[in-house]
C-alpha positions in Angstrom: 0.0 0.0 0.0 2.8 2.4 0.9 4.4 1.8 -2.6 1.1 2.6 -4.3 0.8 5.9 -2.4 4.4 6.8 -3.3 3.9 6.0 -6.9 0.7 8.0 -7.0 2.4 11.0 -5.4 5.3 10.8 -7.9 2.8 10.6 -10.8 0.9 13.7 -9.6 4.1 15.6 -9.0 5.7 14.8 -12.4 2.5 15.4 -14.4 1.8 18.6 -12.5 -1.5 17.3 -11.2 -1.1 18.2 -7.6 -4.5 19.8 -7.5 -6.0 16.3 -7.6 -4.5 15.3 -4.3 -7.1 17.0 -2.1 -9.9 15.5 -4.2 -8.4 12.0 -3.8 -8.0 12.5 0.0 -11.6 13.7 0.2 -12.9 10.7 -1.8 -11.0 8.3 0.4 -12.3 10.0 3.6 -15.9 9.9 2.5 -15.6 6.3 1.3 -14.1 5.3 4.7 -16.8 7.1 6.5 -19.5 5.3 4.6 -17.9 1.9 5.1 -17.5 2.5 8.9 -21.0 3.8 9.3 -22.7 1.1 7.3 -24.0 -0.9 10.2 -23.9 1.7 13.0 -26.4 3.8 14.8 -25.2 7.0 13.1 -25.8 5.7 9.6 -29.1 7.6 9.1 -27.4 10.9 10.0 -24.5 10.3 7.6 -26.8 9.3 4.8 -28.8 12.5 5.1 -25.6 14.4 4.1 -25.7 12.8 0.7 
């Protein structure tokens, strides 16, 4: 996993696409939040955001 992140960072830096980094971080954070809240009590509150 660490190698993948390093390669992705190198790709973004070389291709001058660093503006994509915050979008990728946000997408991973939202995905993780949805996965963690899938079976919990707070799920209805999170799903109302979307």
